[in-house]
C-alpha positions as CSV (number, residue, x, y, z in Angstrom):
1,X,-163.7,-235.8,-34.3
2,X,-164.6,-232.3,-34.8
3,X,-161.6,-230.5,-35.7
4,X,-161.2,-227.7,-33.2
5,X,-158.5,-225.2,-33.8
6,X,-159.2,-224.0,-30.7
7,X,-157.9,-220.5,-32.1
8,X,-158.9,-217.6,-29.3
9,X,-161.3,-215.2,-29.8
10,X,-161.7,-211.2,-30.0
11,X,-159.8,-208.8,-32.3
12,X,-156.9,-210.3,-33.8
13,X,-153.7,-208.7,-32.9
14,X,-154.9,-209.1,-28.8
15,X,-155.8,-213.2,-29.6
16,X,-152.6,-214.1,-28.1
17,X,-151.5,-212.0,-25.5
18,X,-155.4,-212.7,-24.1
19,X,-154.5,-216.4,-24.4
20,X,-151.4,-216.3,-22.7
21,X,-152.7,-214.9,-19.4
22,X,-156.0,-217.5,-19.9
23,X,-154.0,-220.5,-20.2
24,X,-153.2,-222.1,-16.7
25,X,-149.8,-221.9,-15.0
26,X,-147.4,-224.5,-13.3
27,X,-146.0,-223.4,-10.2
28,X,-141.6,-223.5,-10.3
29,X,-141.6,-226.4,-7.6
30,X,-144.1,-228.3,-9.8
31,X,-142.2,-228.0,-12.6
32,X,-139.7,-230.4,-11.5
33,X,-141.9,-233.0,-11.5
34,X,-142.7,-232.8,-15.1
35,X,-140.8,-234.9,-18.2
36,X,-141.2,-233.8,-21.1
37,X,-139.9,-235.5,-24.2
38,X,-138.3,-233.7,-26.9
39,X,-137.7,-235.7,-30.7
40,X,-135.3,-233.6,-33.2
41,X,-132.7,-231.1,-32.0
42,X,-132.9,-228.5,-34.8
43,X,-134.2,-225.3,-34.5
44,X,-137.6,-226.1,-33.3
45,X,-136.5,-228.8,-30.8
46,X,-133.4,-227.0,-29.0
47,X,-135.6,-224.2,-28.8
48,X,-138.7,-226.0,-27.6
49,X,-135.6,-227.7,-24.8
50,X,-133.5,-225.0,-23.8
51,X,-136.8,-223.3,-22.8
52,X,-138.8,-225.9,-21.0
53,X,-135.5,-227.0,-19.0
54,X,-134.9,-223.0,-18.2
55,X,-138.6,-223.2,-16.9
56,X,-137.4,-226.2,-14.9
57,X,-139.0,-229.0,-16.6
58,X,-137.4,-232.3,-16.7
59,X,-136.6,-232.5,-21.0
60,X,-135.2,-235.2,-22.3
61,X,-134.3,-234.9,-26.2
62,X,-133.7,-237.5,-28.8
63,X,-131.9,-237.4,-32.3
64,X,-130.6,-239.3,-35.2
65,X,-127.3,-237.1,-35.9
66,X,-123.9,-237.6,-33.0
67,X,-124.5,-234.3,-32.3
68,X,-128.0,-231.5,-32.3
69,X,-125.6,-228.9,-34.4
70,X,-126.0,-231.7,-37.4
71,X,-129.3,-231.6,-37.2
72,X,-130.7,-230.0,-40.8
73,X,-131.3,-226.6,-39.9
74,X,-128.1,-225.7,-40.5
75,X,-129.0,-225.6,-44.2
76,X,-130.9,-222.6,-44.1
77,X,-129.1,-220.4,-45.9
78,X,-130.6,-217.3,-46.8
79,X,-131.7,-215.3,-43.8
80,X,-135.1,-215.8,-40.9
81,X,-138.0,-213.2,-41.2
82,X,-138.7,-210.4,-38.4
83,X,-141.3,-207.7,-38.8
84,X,-138.6,-204.9,-36.7
85,X,-139.1,-202.2,-40.1
86,X,-135.1,-201.2,-39.2
87,X,-135.1,-199.9,-42.5
88,X,-138.1,-197.9,-41.9
89,X,-139.5,-198.7,-45.4
90,X,-143.2,-199.8,-44.3
91,X,-142.7,-203.1,-42.6
92,X,-144.6,-204.3,-40.0
93,X,-146.1,-206.7,-38.0
94,X,-150.1,-206.7,-39.9
95,X,-148.1,-206.7,-43.1
96,X,-145.4,-209.6,-42.3
97,X,-149.0,-211.2,-41.1
98,X,-150.8,-210.3,-45.0
99,X,-147.5,-211.3,-46.5
100,X,-147.6,-214.8,-45.0
101,X,-151.1,-215.4,-45.8
102,X,-151.1,-214.0,-49.4
103,X,-147.4,-216.3,-50.2
104,X,-149.3,-219.4,-48.9
105,X,-151.9,-218.6,-51.0
106,X,-155.2,-217.8,-48.4
107,X,-154.9,-221.4,-47.2
108,X,-153.3,-221.3,-43.7
109,X,-155.3,-220.4,-40.1
110,X,-155.3,-216.4,-39.9
111,X,-154.5,-217.1,-35.7
112,X,-151.9,-219.0,-36.2
113,X,-150.1,-216.8,-38.3
114,X,-151.0,-213.3,-36.6
115,X,-149.0,-215.0,-33.5
116,X,-145.5,-215.6,-35.9
117,X,-145.6,-213.0,-37.1
118,X,-146.2,-210.8,-33.4
119,X,-143.8,-212.9,-32.0
120,X,-141.4,-212.9,-34.8
121,X,-139.5,-209.5,-33.3
122,X,-138.8,-210.9,-30.5
123,X,-137.1,-213.6,-32.3
124,X,-134.4,-211.5,-33.2
125,X,-133.7,-210.4,-29.7
126,X,-133.2,-213.3,-28.3
127,X,-130.7,-214.6,-31.1
128,X,-128.7,-211.9,-30.6
129,X,-128.1,-212.5,-27.1
130,X,-127.1,-215.7,-27.7
131,X,-124.1,-213.7,-30.3
132,X,-125.6,-215.0,-33.4
133,X,-123.2,-212.9,-36.3
134,X,-126.5,-211.0,-38.1
135,X,-124.8,-209.3,-40.8
136,X,-124.8,-205.7,-39.8
137,X,-125.0,-202.2,-41.1
138,X,-121.9,-199.6,-41.6
139,X,-123.4,-197.8,-38.4
140,X,-123.9,-201.6,-36.0
141,X,-127.4,-201.8,-36.9
142,X,-128.4,-204.9,-38.1
143,X,-128.8,-205.2,-41.8
144,X,-131.7,-206.7,-43.6
145,X,-132.4,-208.2,-47.3
146,X,-134.6,-208.0,-49.5
147,X,-136.6,-212.1,-50.0
148,X,-139.0,-213.1,-52.4
149,X,-142.9,-212.5,-51.8
150,X,-142.5,-208.9,-49.7
151,X,-142.1,-205.6,-50.9
152,X,-140.3,-204.9,-48.0
153,X,-136.9,-205.6,-46.5
154,X,-137.2,-207.9,-43.4
155,X,-135.2,-210.4,-43.7
156,X,-131.7,-210.9,-41.0
157,X,-129.1,-212.8,-42.5
158,X,-125.5,-213.9,-41.2
159,X,-123.8,-214.2,-44.7
160,X,-125.2,-217.5,-46.6
161,X,-125.1,-220.1,-43.5
162,X,-128.2,-218.1,-41.3
163,X,-129.7,-221.4,-40.3
164,X,-126.0,-222.8,-39.1
165,X,-125.9,-219.8,-36.7
166,X,-128.8,-220.2,-35.4
167,X,-128.4,-223.4,-34.8
168,X,-125.2,-222.3,-32.8
169,X,-127.7,-219.9,-30.8
170,X,-130.1,-222.4,-29.9
171,X,-127.3,-225.0,-29.3
172,X,-125.7,-223.3,-27.1
173,X,-129.1,-222.5,-24.6
174,X,-129.6,-226.6,-25.0
175,X,-126.1,-227.3,-23.7
176,X,-126.1,-225.1,-21.0
177,X,-129.1,-227.1,-19.5
178,X,-127.4,-230.4,-20.3
179,X,-124.7,-229.3,-18.2
180,X,-127.5,-228.4,-15.7
181,X,-128.2,-231.5,-15.5
182,X,-132.0,-230.4,-16.8
183,X,-131.6,-232.4,-20.2
184,X,-130.5,-235.6,-20.9
185,X,-129.3,-235.3,-24.5
186,X,-129.8,-239.0,-26.0
187,X,-127.7,-238.5,-29.5
188,X,-128.1,-241.7,-32.1
189,X,-131.3,-242.8,-30.9
190,X,-134.3,-242.9,-33.1
191,X,-137.8,-242.6,-32.2
192,X,-139.5,-245.5,-34.1
193,X,-143.1,-245.0,-31.8
194,X,-145.1,-243.1,-29.4
195,X,-146.7,-244.6,-26.5
196,X,-150.4,-243.9,-25.6
197,X,-152.5,-244.6,-22.5
198,X,-155.6,-244.2,-22.1
199,X,-155.4,-241.8,-25.5
200,X,-152.8,-239.4,-23.8
201,X,-149.3,-239.7,-25.5
202,X,-147.2,-240.4,-22.4
203,X,-143.8,-241.6,-23.9
204,X,-142.2,-242.9,-26.8
205,X,-139.9,-246.3,-28.3
206,X,-136.0,-245.6,-29.8
207,X,-134.1,-247.4,-31.3
208,X,-130.1,-246.7,-30.3
209,X,-128.7,-246.7,-33.5
210,X,-125.2,-247.7,-32.5
211,X,-126.2,-250.9,-30.5
212,X,-129.5,-251.5,-31.7
213,X,-131.2,-251.4,-28.0
214,X,-135.1,-250.7,-28.2
215,X,-135.7,-249.1,-25.4
216,X,-138.5,-246.6,-23.8
217,X,-138.9,-243.5,-22.2
218,X,-141.7,-242.2,-20.2
219,X,-142.8,-238.4,-19.9
220,X,-145.7,-236.3,-18.8
221,X,-146.0,-234.6,-22.5
222,X,-143.9,-235.8,-26.3
223,X,-143.5,-232.8,-28.4
224,X,-142.2,-233.9,-32.8
225,X,-139.5,-231.6,-33.4
226,X,-138.7,-233.5,-36.5
227,X,-138.5,-231.4,-39.8
228,X,-140.5,-232.5,-43.1
229,X,-140.9,-235.1,-45.2
230,X,-139.5,-233.8,-48.3
231,X,-136.9,-236.8,-49.0
232,X,-139.8,-238.9,-50.3
233,X,-139.9,-237.4,-53.9
234,X,-135.7,-239.3,-52.8
235,X,-133.5,-236.1,-54.6
236,X,-134.3,-233.1,-52.7
237,X,-132.9,-230.7,-50.9
238,X,-132.6,-231.8,-47.7
239,X,-130.3,-234.4,-45.8
240,X,-130.1,-237.7,-46.7
241,X,-130.8,-238.6,-43.3
242,X,-134.1,-236.2,-42.9
243,X,-137.7,-238.9,-43.4
244,X,-141.5,-238.5,-42.3
245,X,-141.0,-241.6,-39.7
246,X,-141.8,-240.0,-36.7
247,X,-144.2,-238.2,-37.3
248,X,-145.7,-241.0,-39.3
249,X,-145.5,-242.8,-36.9
250,X,-147.4,-241.1,-34.6
251,X,-150.2,-240.5,-37.3
252,X,-150.6,-244.1,-37.1
253,X,-151.1,-243.6,-33.7
254,X,-154.0,-241.1,-33.8
255,X,-152.4,-237.3,-34.8
256,X,-154.3,-236.8,-38.1
257,X,-151.8,-236.0,-41.0
258,X,-152.6,-232.7,-42.7
259,X,-152.1,-231.1,-46.0
260,X,-149.5,-233.8,-46.9
261,X,-149.3,-232.7,-51.1
262,X,-148.7,-229.4,-50.1
263,X,-144.8,-229.4,-50.9
264,X,-142.4,-226.3,-51.6
265,X,-140.5,-226.4,-55.0
266,X,-137.6,-224.1,-54.4
267,X,-136.3,-222.8,-57.5
268,X,-132.5,-221.7,-57.1
269,X,-130.9,-224.8,-56.4
270,X,-128.1,-226.5,-58.7
271,X,-129.4,-229.2,-61.6
272,X,-129.7,-232.7,-61.5
273,X,-126.4,-234.0,-63.0
274,X,-127.3,-237.9,-63.1
275,X,-128.0,-241.0,-61.9
276,X,-125.2,-241.0,-59.4
277,X,-127.1,-238.2,-57.1
278,X,-128.6,-239.2,-53.7
279,X,-129.4,-235.3,-52.9
280,X,-129.2,-232.1,-54.4
281,X,-127.9,-228.7,-53.7
282,X,-130.2,-225.1,-52.7
283,X,-128.8,-221.7,-53.6
284,X,-129.9,-219.5,-51.1
285,X,-133.2,-217.6,-52.5
286,X,-131.3,-214.4,-51.0
287,X,-129.2,-214.5,-54.5
288,X,-132.4,-213.4,-56.2
289,X,-131.9,-210.1,-54.8
290,X,-129.0,-209.2,-57.2
291,X,-129.0,-212.3,-60.0
292,X,-131.6,-211.9,-62.5
293,X,-133.2,-214.7,-64.1
294,X,-133.1,-215.6,-68.0
295,X,-133.2,-217.9,-70.4
296,X,-132.6,-217.3,-74.3
297,X,-135.5,-215.7,-75.6
298,X,-135.5,-217.9,-78.7
299,X,-135.3,-222.2,-78.9
300,X,-132.2,-222.2,-81.5
301,X,-130.4,-220.0,-78.9
302,X,-130.8,-222.4,-76.8
303,X,-130.5,-225.6,-78.7
304,X,-126.2,-223.4,-79.9
305,X,-125.8,-223.1,-75.7
306,X,-126.8,-226.7,-75.1
307,X,-123.9,-227.8,-77.8
308,X,-121.1,-225.8,-77.1
309,X,-121.6,-222.8,-79.8
310,X,-121.9,-220.2,-77.9
311,X,-121.6,-218.9,-74.8
312,X,-123.7,-217.0,-71.9
313,X,-122.1,-214.5,-72.5
314,X,-122.2,-214.2,-76.0
315,X,-126.4,-213.7,-76.3
316,X,-127.6,-210.0,-76.7
317,X,-129.7,-208.6,-74.0
318,X,-132.4,-207.7,-76.5
319,X,-131.7,-211.7,-76.8
320,X,-132.5,-212.0,-73.7
321,X,-135.6,-213.4,-72.1
322,X,-135.5,-211.7,-68.4
323,X,-139.2,-214.0,-68.1
324,X,-139.5,-212.9,-64.3
325,X,-139.2,-209.7,-64.7
326,X,-141.2,-209.1,-67.4
327,X,-144.4,-210.7,-67.1
328,X,-143.8,-209.5,-62.6
329,X,-142.8,-206.1,-63.2
330,X,-144.1,-205.4,-59.8
331,X,-141.5,-207.7,-57.8
332,X,-139.4,-209.2,-60.7
333,X,-137.0,-211.9,-59.8
334,X,-138.1,-212.0,-56.0
335,X,-141.6,-213.4,-56.7
336,X,-142.7,-216.4,-54.2
337,X,-141.0,-219.5,-54.8
338,X,-143.8,-221.7,-56.4
339,X,-144.7,-218.8,-58.7
340,X,-140.9,-219.0,-60.0
341,X,-140.6,-222.7,-59.9
342,X,-143.5,-222.8,-62.3
343,X,-142.1,-220.1,-65.0
344,X,-138.8,-221.9,-65.1
345,X,-140.9,-225.3,-65.9
346,X,-142.8,-223.2,-68.4
347,X,-139.8,-222.0,-70.1
348,X,-137.5,-225.2,-69.9
349,X,-140.7,-227.2,-71.7
350,X,-141.1,-224.7,-74.5
351,X,-137.2,-226.0,-75.3
352,X,-135.1,-222.2,-73.8
353,X,-133.3,-224.8,-70.8
354,X,-129.7,-223.5,-71.1
355,X,-128.3,-226.5,-69.9
356,X,-127.7,-230.0,-71.4
357,X,-130.9,-231.8,-69.8
358,X,-132.7,-228.3,-71.1
359,X,-133.7,-228.3,-67.1
360,X,-132.2,-225.2,-66.0
361,X,-132.1,-221.7,-66.1
362,X,-129.4,-219.4,-65.8
363,X,-128.9,-216.4,-62.6
364,X,-126.8,-214.6,-63.8
365,X,-124.8,-211.6,-61.4
366,X,-123.4,-209.4,-64.6
367,X,-125.5,-206.2,-64.0
368,X,-125.0,-206.9,-59.9
369,X,-120.9,-206.9,-60.9
370,X,-120.6,-203.7,-63.2
371,X,-123.1,-201.7,-60.5
372,X,-121.5,-202.7,-56.8
373,X,-118.4,-204.7,-58.0
374,X,-117.3,-207.8,-57.0
375,X,-116.1,-207.1,-53.9
376,X,-119.4,-206.2,-52.9
377,X,-121.0,-209.3,-54.3
378,X,-118.4,-211.3,-53.2
379,X,-119.3,-209.6,-49.6
380,X,-122.5,-210.8,-49.8
381,X,-122.6,-213.7,-50.8
382,X,-119.1,-215.8,-51.5
383,X,-119.8,-218.5,-49.5
384,X,-122.7,-219.4,-51.6
385,X,-120.5,-218.6,-54.5
386,X,-117.4,-220.9,-53.2
387,X,-119.9,-223.8,-52.9
388,X,-121.7,-223.7,-56.3
389,X,-118.1,-223.3,-57.9
390,X,-116.8,-226.2,-55.8
391,X,-120.0,-228.6,-57.5
392,X,-119.9,-226.9,-60.9
393,X,-116.7,-226.2,-61.4
394,X,-117.9,-223.0,-62.8
395,X,-117.1,-219.7,-61.6
396,X,-120.3,-217.6,-61.0
397,X,-119.1,-214.5,-60.8
398,X,-118.0,-214.6,-64.6
399,X,-120.6,-216.8,-66.0
400,X,-124.0,-217.2,-65.2
401,X,-125.2,-219.8,-62.2
402,X,-127.9,-222.6,-63.6
403,X,-130.6,-223.1,-62.0
404,X,-133.6,-225.5,-62.0
405,X,-136.3,-226.4,-58.9
406,X,-136.2,-228.7,-57.0
407,X,-138.2,-230.2,-53.3
408,X,-136.9,-228.4,-50.6
409,X,-139.7,-227.6,-48.4
410,X,-143.1,-229.2,-47.1
411,X,-146.1,-227.3,-45.5
412,X,-147.6,-230.1,-44.9
413,X,-147.5,-231.7,-41.7
414,X,-149.1,-232.8,-38.4
415,X,-152.1,-231.3,-37.9
416,X,-151.8,-228.9,-34.9
417,X,-154.5,-226.4,-33.2
418,X,-153.5,-222.6,-31.8
419,X,-151.7,-224.9,-28.7
420,X,-150.0,-226.7,-31.4
421,X,-151.3,-230.2,-29.9
422,X,-152.2,-232.9,-31.9
423,X,-155.1,-234.6,-32.1
424,X,-153.4,-237.2,-29.8
425,X,-153.5,-234.8,-26.2
426,X,-149.5,-234.5,-24.2
427,X,-148.4,-235.5,-27.8
428,X,-147.1,-231.8,-30.1
429,X,-145.8,-230.8,-32.8
430,X,-143.4,-228.0,-33.5
431,X,-141.5,-226.5,-36.9
432,X,-141.9,-228.3,-40.0
433,X,-142.9,-231.4,-39.0
434,X,-146.7,-229.7,-38.5
435,X,-148.6,-228.0,-40.8
436,X,-149.6,-224.8,-39.3
437,X,-148.3,-221.5,-40.9
438,X,-147.6,-221.5,-44.4
439,X,-150.8,-222.6,-46.4
440,X,-150.1,-223.7,-49.8
441,X,-147.1,-222.4,-50.0
442,X,-143.8,-220.6,-47.5
443,X,-142.6,-217.7,-48.2
444,X,-138.1,-217.9,-48.1
445,X,-136.5,-216.9,-44.7
446,X,-139.9,-218.1,-43.1
447,X,-139.2,-221.7,-42.1
448,X,-136.6,-220.3,-39.4
449,X,-139.2,-218.2,-37.6
450,X,-141.8,-220.3,-37.5
451,X,-139.2,-222.9,-36.2
452,X,-137.7,-220.7,-33.4
453,X,-141.3,-219.0,-32.6
454,X,-142.7,-222.4,-31.8
455,X,-139.8,-223.7,-29.8
456,X,-138.7,-220.5,-27.4
457,X,-142.1,-218.2,-27.6
458,X,-145.6,-220.3,-28.1
459,X,-145.0,-224.2,-26.6
460,X,-143.6,-223.4,-23.4
461,X,-146.5,-221.5,-22.5
462,X,-149.4,-224.0,-24.5
463,X,-147.1,-227.1,-22.7
464,X,-147.9,-225.9,-19.4
465,X,-151.3,-225.4,-19.3
466,X,-151.6,-228.9,-20.4
467,X,-149.6,-230.1,-17.9
468,X,-150.9,-228.1,-14.9
469,X,-154.3,-229.6,-16.1
470,X,-153.1,-233.4,-16.2
471,X,-151.5,-233.0,-12.3
472,X,-148.1,-234.5,-11.3
473,X,-148.6,-238.4,-10.7
474,X,-145.6,-239.6,-12.5
475,X,-146.1,-240.9,-15.7
476,X,-145.8,-245.5,-15.0
477,X,-143.1,-246.2,-17.1
478,X,-144.4,-250.0,-16.4
479,X,-147.7,-249.4,-17.7
480,X,-147.9,-252.3,-20.0
481,X,-148.5,-249.9,-23.7
482,X,-145.0,-249.2,-23.3
483,X,-143.8,-253.8,-23.1
484,X,-147.3,-253.7,-26.4
485,X,-145.5,-250.6,-29.0
486,X,-141.7,-252.2,-28.0
487,X,-142.7,-255.2,-29.3
488,X,-144.6,-253.9,-31.9
489,X,-141.2,-252.0,-33.1
490,X,-139.3,-255.1,-32.7
491,X,-141.4,-257.4,-34.6
492,X,-141.7,-254.6,-37.4
493,X,-137.9,-255.1,-37.7
494,X,-137.4,-258.8,-37.7
495,X,-140.1,-258.5,-40.7
496,X,-137.4,-256.2,-42.8
497,X,-134.5,-257.9,-42.1
498,X,-136.4,-262.1,-42.7
499,X,-137.8,-261.0,-46.3
500,X,-134.4,-261.0,-47.2
501,X,-135.3,-260.2,-51.3
502,X,-132.8,-259.1,-54.3
503,X,-133.5,-255.9,-54.3
504,X,-131.9,-252.8,-52.9
505,X,-133.6,-249.9,-49.9
506,X,-132.1,-247.1,-52.6
507,X,-133.9,-249.4,-55.6
508,X,-137.7,-249.2,-54.4
509,X,-136.4,-245.2,-52.6
510,X,-135.9,-243.8,-56.0
511,X,-138.6,-245.6,-57.9
512,X,-140.6,-244.2,-55.7
513,X,-139.1,-240.6,-56.0
514,X,-139.4,-241.1,-58.9
515,X,-143.2,-241.6,-59.4
516,X,-143.7,-238.9,-56.8
517,X,-141.5,-236.5,-59.1
518,X,-143.8,-237.1,-62.3
519,X,-147.0,-237.0,-61.2
520,X,-147.1,-235.2,-58.1
521,X,-144.4,-232.6,-57.9
522,X,-144.8,-229.2,-60.0
523,X,-147.5,-230.0,-61.7
524,X,-150.4,-233.0,-61.1
525,X,-154.3,-233.9,-62.7
526,X,-156.4,-236.3,-62.5
527,X,-154.6,-238.8,-64.9
528,X,-151.4,-238.4,-63.2
529,X,-152.7,-238.9,-59.6
530,X,-154.4,-242.0,-60.2
531,X,-151.9,-243.7,-62.5
532,X,-149.2,-242.8,-59.6
533,X,-151.3,-243.8,-56.8
534,X,-151.5,-246.9,-58.6
535,X,-147.9,-247.5,-59.1
536,X,-147.3,-246.8,-55.5
537,X,-149.4,-249.4,-54.3
538,X,-147.3,-252.0,-57.0
539,X,-144.3,-251.0,-55.2
540,X,-145.4,-251.5,-51.8
541,X,-146.2,-254.5,-52.6
542,X,-142.2,-255.5,-54.2
543,X,-141.3,-254.1,-51.3
544,X,-142.1,-256.0,-48.9
545,X,-141.6,-259.4,-51.3
546,X,-138.3,-258.7,-52.1
547,X,-136.2,-255.7,-50.6
548,X,-133.2,-257.4,-49.6
549,X,-132.1,-255.4,-45.7
550,X,-128.8,-256.6,-44.5
551,X,-127.1,-257.5,-41.4
552,X,-129.0,-257.8,-37.9
553,X,-130.6,-255.3,-35.6
554,X,-128.2,-255.9,-32.9
555,X,-125.6,-253.6,-34.3
556,X,-125.0,-250.5,-36.1
557,X,-126.6,-250.9,-39.5
558,X,-128.0,-247.8,-41.9
559,X,-129.5,-250.3,-45.2
560,X,-132.5,-251.1,-41.6
561,X,-132.1,-247.6,-40.6
562,X,-133.8,-246.9,-44.4
563,X,-135.8,-249.7,-45.1
564,X,-137.8,-248.4,-42.1
565,X,-138.1,-244.8,-43.2
566,X,-138.9,-245.7,-46.7
567,X,-141.2,-248.1,-45.6
568,X,-143.2,-244.8,-44.3
569,X,-142.1,-242.9,-47.3
570,X,-144.1,-245.4,-49.1
571,X,-147.8,-245.8,-47.4
572,X,-147.0,-241.3,-47.2
573,X,-146.1,-241.1,-50.9
574,X,-149.5,-242.9,-51.1
575,X,-151.6,-240.5,-49.1
576,X,-149.6,-237.2,-50.6
577,X,-151.5,-238.8,-54.3
578,X,-155.3,-239.2,-52.6
579,X,-154.4,-235.3,-51.3
580,X,-153.5,-234.4,-54.1
581,X,-156.2,-235.8,-56.0
582,X,-158.7,-235.0,-54.0
583,X,-158.3,-231.0,-54.0
584,X,-159.5,-230.6,-57.5
585,X,-158.3,-226.4,-57.3
586,X,-154.8,-225.3,-57.3
587,X,-152.8,-222.5,-54.5
588,X,-149.4,-222.4,-54.2
589,X,-147.2,-225.2,-54.5
590,X,-150.3,-227.2,-55.3
591,X,-150.7,-226.8,-59.1
592,X,-153.8,-229.1,-60.5
593,X,-153.1,-228.6,-64.1
594,X,-156.5,-228.7,-64.6
595,X,-157.3,-225.7,-62.6
596,X,-155.4,-222.4,-63.6
597,X,-155.8,-219.1,-64.9
598,X,-155.7,-217.8,-68.6
599,X,-152.2,-216.3,-67.9
600,X,-151.5,-220.1,-66.7
601,X,-151.6,-218.5,-63.3
602,X,-152.9,-221.3,-59.8
603,X,-156.9,-220.7,-60.0
604,X,-158.4,-221.4,-56.1
605,X,-162.0,-222.5,-55.4
606,X,-162.5,-220.8,-52.9
607,X,-166.3,-222.1,-52.3
608,X,-164.9,-226.0,-52.0
609,X,-162.0,-226.0,-50.8
610,X,-160.9,-223.2,-48.0
611,X,-160.3,-226.1,-45.4
612,X,-157.2,-227.4,-44.2
613,X,-157.1,-231.4,-45.4
614,X,-157.0,-233.5,-42.1
615,X,-156.4,-237.4,-42.7
616,X,-157.1,-240.0,-40.1
617,X,-155.2,-243.7,-40.3
618,X,-158.3,-245.9,-39.8
619,X,-155.9,-249.1,-39.9
620,X,-153.4,-251.3,-42.3
621,X,-154.3,-251.1,-46.2
622,X,-157.5,-248.8,-45.5
623,X,-158.5,-245.9,-47.1
624,X,-157.7,-243.0,-44.5
625,X,-161.2,-240.6,-43.9
626,X,-160.7,-236.7,-44.1
627,X,-161.6,-234.3,-42.0
628,X,-161.8,-230.4,-43.0
629,X,-160.8,-227.5,-41.0
630,X,-162.8,-224.5,-42.3
631,X,-160.7,-221.6,-43.0
632,X,-162.6,-218.7,-42.2
633,X,-161.0,-215.2,-43.0
634,X,-162.1,-212.4,-41.2
635,X,-159.4,-209.9,-41.3
636,X,-157.8,-210.2,-45.2
637,X,-160.0,-210.3,-48.4
638,X,-159.7,-214.2,-50.5
639,X,-158.6,-212.4,-54.0
640,X,-156.8,-214.2,-56.9
641,X,-152.9,-213.6,-55.5
642,X,-151.0,-211.6,-57.9
643,X,-148.2,-210.4,-57.8
644,X,-147.7,-208.4,-61.3
């Protein structure tokens, strides 16, 4: 298959406007004849379901949580980007576009990124109208703060709980449509497969997580808004329930999976404290506005810290290495996440880490508190500081926070064209579940922007264009393909339940996570990736021989839920390794140690790797086929990324 991005021709600033005009429309009387399924109710899913229902379509929305309010979007803390230029500091739609392309290390599609920047200005107005309580300046105007990878202040925020407030706004819009009878909500329901008829997506198979009932649902189009796959690493900042199953099952039904090796490591997380942990906690990137990152200049001083012989405040400024400010004077502590993460790893590898394990650096607010006062810092970050103190037992107003990089976000996902359509007609992917807008590294505060842009402002147009072309005839819910897909799900569940091995699901998940972090984490190389591939293949064999899944299907069975998801993670992990092995360049969050500048920065190979890697599933235990979408840059010049 030739990958057609369907990017409109013409000047960059006119593409989306012309594309909307050229898209076919569904008249209001016909909209009620179409049914649309939305899987996932985070920012992308809730906004899409609400918007489509508002237009008149019949919508079914599915989530595995007990309420859409518990989607992982609530965990986003720091803010949402938009090119409003309220600060009058030189921001513009084009600058947001350029910062996003550059931040992604020139590995994203120009047309999609420009559209994202363009509609960002509408998102803020939409959310304000919904009552989202953004922070405001003294005069009443919306406030902005800085985030990594930009030299302007364009990030709108609601203290340290922006994701939660934005989700409540989208949830209120969704709830309105539920009350109006336009959206039927299915909580505690997990999608297990996509149903395709004549190559088109026509529905899904689900499992009721309370009763175990396997059900099928028919629709004219299916939207996957199911988030990212960071939990393949076991320890990540994602909620424990976050998984790849919906996207992976769609992949096995014909949807190409793009750039799976692109994983974002967030530099500002609470360090690992022991084997007992099931997840890690993120501290917002917004803290890097006022916090200064440092480690001791010498290993000897760091060793004294680790032994408890001295306190952080005992170390004089001349004995501290504010390494981000030293190496990147233009951006300082606000370099992008991949740059900050790699530098934290480097200083810790040198033996200058500051906690007992040596895997932490300081994020220090001493100077900000002396400058602005504790009350001002408390007003900006109070809930984040409280969360840190509750978890670590340390008061960050009095002693520096300890932070270390952790898996956070995945830039890879299902391949989609300009219309957000996967390679399966009628199957769309929105938000973090697709690959489209962030390239090899996402700028902070851009995830919320993309999720809401896709749901509120892109999908309602592009899905209408598809529906207008397929006609209003209802989908036959009794078509044999529905029963066939449902039986396939039942057989897979029975296979898991019948193994009756000796090892827990978590045993396999932790082992997979360790392999992925060690060999496909912050730094990768050919030798390690080749080793990881063999280890994952062996682990998969062991899983299908020796995993123990208790209970039955016809009940609430969280072990079965986990086992099904981990089985998909084991397959995805191998594809991530294959993708990382194939891409023998460094770009953004994908850092191959064989490909770096003399200063240790990521070294791209534009001649050979300026493309999107889209993988096609062929058959079980068969290598996937690589397809390439060339990336053409007509509006930005490919340069070595520098934040110095």
